[in-house]
C-alpha positions as CSV (number, residue, x, y, z in Angstrom):
1,M,6.3,14.2,-7.6
2,R,9.7,12.7,-6.6
3,H,10.8,12.8,-3.0
4,G,14.2,13.2,-1.5
5,W,15.9,10.4,-3.2
6,K,17.9,8.9,-0.1
7,A,14.7,8.8,1.8
8,V,13.1,6.7,-1.0
9,V,16.0,4.4,-1.5
10,L,15.9,3.8,2.3
11,V,12.2,3.0,2.2
12,F,12.9,0.8,-1.1
13,I,15.6,-1.3,0.8
14,L,13.2,-1.7,4.1
15,L,10.6,-3.2,1.9
16,L,12.9,-5.5,0.3
17,L,14.6,-6.9,3.3
18,P,12.8,-9.8,4.8
19,V,12.2,-8.4,8.3
20,G,9.4,-8.5,10.7
21,L,6.8,-11.1,10.8
22,A,7.6,-12.9,7.6
23,A,11.4,-13.2,8.3
24,C,10.6,-15.8,11.1
25,Q,9.0,-18.0,8.6
26,S,10.7,-20.4,6.2
27,E,7.6,-20.7,3.9
28,K,4.4,-19.1,3.5
29,P,1.4,-20.7,5.3
30,A,-1.3,-22.0,3.5
31,S,-4.8,-20.4,3.7
32,P,-7.5,-22.2,5.0
33,G,-9.7,-23.5,1.9
34,N,-8.1,-23.7,-1.4
35,A,-7.6,-20.1,-2.9
36,A,-5.9,-21.6,-6.0
37,E,-8.9,-23.7,-6.9
38,E,-11.3,-20.9,-6.1
39,V,-9.3,-18.7,-8.3
40,A,-9.2,-21.2,-11.2
41,S,-12.8,-21.4,-11.0
42,G,-13.7,-17.8,-11.0
43,K,-16.7,-18.5,-8.8
44,P,-18.2,-15.9,-6.3
45,V,-16.7,-15.9,-2.8
46,T,-19.1,-16.7,0.3
47,Y,-18.6,-14.7,3.3
48,P,-17.6,-15.0,6.1
49,L,-14.2,-16.5,5.1
50,T,-11.2,-17.2,7.0
51,V,-7.8,-16.7,5.6
52,R,-4.3,-17.4,6.9
53,D,-1.9,-14.4,6.0
54,D,1.8,-14.3,6.0
55,S,2.0,-13.2,9.4
56,G,0.6,-16.7,10.4
57,A,-2.6,-15.1,11.6
58,E,-6.1,-16.5,10.7
59,V,-8.1,-13.7,9.7
60,T,-11.8,-13.5,9.3
61,V,-13.4,-11.4,6.6
62,Q,-17.1,-10.9,7.4
63,K,-18.3,-9.5,4.2
64,E,-17.0,-8.4,0.8
65,P,-14.8,-5.3,1.5
66,Q,-15.9,-2.0,0.4
67,R,-13.4,0.4,2.0
68,I,-9.8,-0.9,1.7
69,V,-6.8,0.7,2.9
70,S,-3.5,-0.2,1.1
71,L,-0.2,0.5,2.9
72,I,2.3,-1.2,0.3
73,P,2.7,0.0,-3.4
74,S,2.6,-3.5,-4.8
75,H,-0.7,-4.3,-3.1
76,T,-2.0,-1.2,-4.4
77,E,-1.1,-2.2,-7.9
78,T,-2.8,-5.6,-7.4
79,L,-6.1,-4.2,-5.9
80,F,-6.3,-2.0,-8.9
81,A,-5.5,-4.7,-11.4
82,L,-8.4,-6.6,-9.9
83,G,-10.7,-3.9,-10.7
84,L,-11.0,-2.3,-7.1
85,E,-10.7,1.2,-8.1
86,G,-13.6,3.0,-6.2
87,K,-13.0,0.7,-3.1
88,V,-9.5,1.5,-2.1
89,V,-10.0,4.7,-0.1
90,A,-6.2,5.2,1.1
91,V,-2.9,4.7,-0.1
92,T,0.6,6.0,0.7
93,K,2.7,8.6,-0.8
94,W,5.0,6.0,-2.2
95,D,2.2,4.7,-4.3
96,N,2.5,5.9,-7.9
97,Y,0.8,3.2,-10.2
98,P,-1.6,3.4,-11.8
99,P,-0.2,6.9,-12.3
100,D,-3.2,8.9,-11.1
101,V,-3.8,6.6,-8.2
102,Q,-3.3,9.3,-5.5
103,K,-6.2,11.2,-7.1
104,K,-8.4,8.4,-7.0
105,V,-8.5,7.8,-3.2
106,E,-9.9,9.7,-0.3
107,H,-6.5,9.8,1.7
108,V,-2.8,9.7,1.0
109,F,-0.7,8.6,4.2
110,Q,2.7,10.2,4.3
111,D,4.2,7.3,6.4
112,G,3.0,4.0,5.1
113,L,5.3,1.9,7.6
114,N,3.8,3.9,10.6
115,P,0.6,5.2,9.8
116,P,-1.2,7.1,12.5
117,T,-3.8,4.7,14.1
118,E,-6.5,7.3,14.6
119,E,-6.0,8.7,11.1
120,L,-6.4,5.3,9.8
121,L,-9.6,4.6,11.8
122,S,-11.2,7.6,10.8
123,L,-11.5,6.3,7.3
124,K,-13.7,3.4,8.6
125,P,-11.9,0.6,6.5
126,D,-13.2,-2.9,6.5
127,L,-9.8,-4.3,5.1
128,V,-6.4,-3.0,5.6
129,V,-3.7,-4.6,3.4
130,L,0.0,-4.2,4.4
131,G,3.5,-6.0,4.6
132,S,5.2,-7.3,7.6
133,H,7.8,-4.6,7.8
134,N,6.4,-3.2,11.0
135,K,4.8,-5.7,13.5
136,E,4.0,-2.9,15.7
137,T,1.8,-1.4,13.3
138,V,0.1,-4.5,12.4
139,D,-0.6,-5.4,16.2
140,A,-1.8,-1.9,16.8
141,L,-4.3,-2.0,13.9
142,R,-5.7,-5.4,14.9
143,K,-6.0,-4.5,18.6
144,A,-8.1,-1.5,17.2
145,G,-10.3,-4.0,15.7
146,L,-9.5,-3.6,12.0
147,T,-9.5,-6.5,9.7
148,V,-5.9,-6.7,8.7
149,V,-4.0,-8.8,6.3
150,V,-0.4,-9.2,5.9
151,Y,1.3,-10.5,2.7
152,D,5.0,-10.4,1.7
153,P,5.7,-12.3,-1.6
154,Q,9.2,-13.2,-1.8
155,S,9.2,-15.1,-5.2
156,L,7.3,-15.2,-8.4
157,K,5.1,-18.0,-7.1
158,D,4.4,-16.0,-4.0
159,V,3.2,-12.9,-6.3
160,Y,0.9,-15.4,-8.1
161,R,-0.3,-16.7,-4.6
162,V,-0.9,-13.3,-3.1
163,I,-2.8,-12.0,-6.2
164,G,-5.0,-15.0,-5.8
165,E,-5.5,-14.5,-2.1
166,L,-6.5,-10.9,-2.6
167,G,-8.8,-11.9,-5.3
168,K,-10.5,-14.3,-3.0
169,I,-10.7,-11.8,-0.2
170,T,-12.2,-9.2,-2.3
171,N,-14.4,-11.5,-4.4
172,R,-12.4,-10.9,-7.5
173,T,-11.4,-14.6,-8.2
174,K,-12.3,-14.0,-12.0
175,E,-10.3,-11.0,-12.4
176,A,-7.4,-12.5,-10.4
177,K,-7.5,-15.5,-12.7
178,Q,-7.2,-13.2,-15.8
179,V,-4.3,-11.2,-14.2
180,I,-2.4,-14.5,-13.2
181,D,-2.9,-15.9,-16.7
182,R,-1.7,-13.0,-18.6
183,M,1.4,-13.0,-16.2
184,K,2.2,-16.6,-16.9
185,A,1.8,-16.3,-20.4
186,K,4.5,-13.6,-20.5
187,E,6.5,-15.5,-18.2
188,Q,6.4,-18.5,-20.5
189,A,7.2,-16.5,-23.5
190,I,10.1,-15.2,-21.9
191,R,11.5,-18.7,-20.8
192,E,11.2,-19.9,-24.1
193,K,13.4,-17.4,-25.5
194,V,15.9,-17.7,-22.9
195,Q,16.0,-21.4,-23.6
196,A,17.7,-20.8,-26.9
197,I,20.6,-19.0,-25.3
198,P,23.6,-21.1,-24.7
199,E,24.8,-21.3,-21.3
200,K,28.2,-19.8,-22.0
201,E,26.6,-16.8,-23.7
202,R,24.4,-15.8,-20.6
203,V,25.7,-12.3,-19.2
204,R,26.9,-11.9,-15.6
205,V,24.8,-9.3,-13.8
206,Y,25.1,-7.0,-10.9
207,V,22.1,-5.4,-9.4
208,E,22.4,-2.4,-7.4
209,A,19.6,-1.0,-5.0
210,D,21.6,1.9,-3.3
211,P,24.4,3.9,-4.6
212,D,26.1,4.6,-1.3
213,Q,26.0,1.2,0.5
214,L,26.0,-1.0,-2.5
215,Y,23.0,-3.3,-1.6
216,T,22.4,-6.2,-4.0
217,A,20.4,-9.3,-4.3
218,G,21.4,-12.6,-3.4
219,K,19.5,-15.9,-3.6
220,N,16.3,-16.4,-2.1
221,T,15.0,-12.9,-3.5
222,F,12.5,-12.3,-6.3
223,M,15.5,-10.2,-8.0
224,D,17.7,-13.1,-8.3
225,E,14.6,-15.2,-9.5
226,L,14.0,-12.3,-12.1
227,I,17.6,-12.4,-13.1
228,Q,17.5,-16.0,-13.8
229,L,14.2,-15.8,-15.7
230,A,15.6,-13.2,-18.0
231,G,18.6,-15.4,-18.7
232,G,21.2,-13.6,-16.7
233,R,23.7,-15.1,-14.0
234,N,23.6,-13.0,-10.7
235,I,27.2,-12.3,-9.5
236,A,25.6,-12.3,-5.9
237,H,24.0,-15.4,-6.1
238,D,26.2,-16.8,-3.5
239,L,24.8,-14.3,-1.0
240,E,21.5,-14.9,1.0
241,G,18.7,-12.3,0.6
242,W,19.6,-8.6,0.2
243,Q,23.2,-7.7,1.3
244,K,25.8,-5.2,1.3
245,I,28.5,-6.0,-1.3
246,S,32.1,-4.6,-1.4
247,A,33.2,-2.6,-4.5
248,E,36.1,-4.9,-4.6
249,T,34.0,-8.0,-5.0
250,V,32.0,-6.4,-7.7
251,I,35.1,-5.4,-9.7
252,Q,36.5,-9.0,-9.1
253,R,33.3,-10.6,-10.3
254,N,33.3,-8.3,-13.2
255,P,29.7,-8.1,-14.3
256,Q,28.9,-7.6,-18.0
257,V,25.6,-6.0,-17.1
258,I,24.9,-3.3,-14.3
259,V,21.4,-2.6,-13.5
260,V,20.6,0.3,-10.8
261,T,17.1,-0.1,-9.2
262,Y,17.0,3.7,-8.1
263,G,16.7,5.3,-11.4
264,Y,13.3,6.6,-10.9
265,Y,14.5,8.6,-7.7
266,V,18.2,9.4,-8.2
267,P,19.3,11.9,-11.0
268,N,21.7,10.4,-13.5
269,A,21.5,7.1,-11.8
270,A,23.2,5.1,-14.5
271,D,26.4,7.3,-14.1
272,K,26.9,6.4,-10.3
273,P,28.8,3.1,-11.1
274,K,30.8,4.5,-14.0
275,Q,32.0,7.5,-11.7
276,R,33.5,4.9,-9.1
277,A,37.2,4.7,-8.8
278,G,38.4,1.4,-10.2
279,W,35.3,0.6,-11.9
280,N,36.3,1.5,-15.3
281,V,37.8,-1.9,-15.6
282,V,34.5,-3.5,-15.3
283,D,33.0,-5.0,-18.5
284,A,29.7,-3.5,-18.0
285,V,31.2,0.0,-17.5
286,R,33.7,-0.5,-20.5
287,E,31.0,-1.6,-22.8
288,G,28.4,1.1,-21.7
289,R,26.0,-1.5,-20.4
290,V,24.9,0.1,-17.1
291,Y,21.1,0.5,-17.1
292,A,18.7,2.5,-15.0
293,L,15.7,0.6,-15.5
294,D,12.3,1.3,-14.0
295,S,12.8,0.6,-10.4
296,D,9.2,0.1,-9.7
297,L,8.7,-2.4,-12.6
298,I,11.6,-4.5,-11.5
299,S,11.2,-4.4,-7.8
300,R,7.5,-4.4,-6.9
301,P,6.2,-8.0,-6.3
302,G,2.9,-7.2,-8.1
303,P,1.1,-7.7,-11.5
304,R,3.9,-5.9,-13.2
305,I,6.7,-7.9,-12.0
306,V,6.9,-10.2,-15.1
307,D,7.1,-7.0,-17.3
308,G,10.0,-6.3,-15.1
309,A,11.6,-9.7,-16.1
310,E,11.0,-8.6,-19.7
311,A,12.7,-5.3,-19.1
312,L,15.7,-7.1,-17.7
313,A,15.7,-9.6,-20.5
314,K,15.7,-6.7,-23.1
315,A,18.6,-5.1,-21.4
316,F,20.7,-8.4,-21.1
317,Y,19.9,-9.5,-24.8
318,P,18.4,-6.6,-27.0
319,D,18.8,-8.5,-30.0
320,R,16.9,-11.4,-28.8
321,F,14.1,-9.3,-26.9
322,R,13.0,-6.6,-29.1
């Protein structure tokens, strides 16, 4: 079921903006122990174990989690990719992958950013996984005695790290290694094809996250990284993070490809840039290269994010990526 598109786009942007706990850190903290080695070995985890999450907190997990609440769609996808169906007891209304995920859990929160604490406590979770977008929620849940881990991957390397961390916490190191290996194999295949594309032939790309306020991805975002991985040249690479960009700037920089990330939620999304005054001179509009790709595929920093890079590459270079 699709929700009001303006509300969904707003939530999408909130999840992209580096706010809250993670915004105060220039790089992610390393966890006590070596999660990478443990994931690579696939050996069972010994509890209790202590991890340092992206809020900088050291969190002790007393035993293998059996009742997990996920309040971020990307983390939900990761948990299910790790084979934890049956242990995830609650997600949010924004969680839609796997397709029947909401039917597989006991409870669906209507507000993942501010879930009612009493409602959450009633589920008796032994692990809550979320992002740093609401520090008050994190603090309230920890104060209530829940085991809470905060992860905010901001790059492809971060995505691999978080999958490994969640695999470690949930005693799914073998499964985490399998997921990461599959992702890295696809990433390498994309890189090899892109290397064959001469620099002068690489397309200029504009990514749009909001049809009204023209939010786009600058450097130090995983979207910018995906554009580069797929062989594109981001026209907003000189900006920092997710920023508003003016229509005049987009027209002046003249992208050859436009990708809108709100296609799942906004009717006729690919028509939005085409209908704007003055945009008829933009190469992407003139050549019919405005694409409404699966927004979840290219925006969620989870196990499908490399599939998102492949989708971008196919849009950029349809003759090279079939």
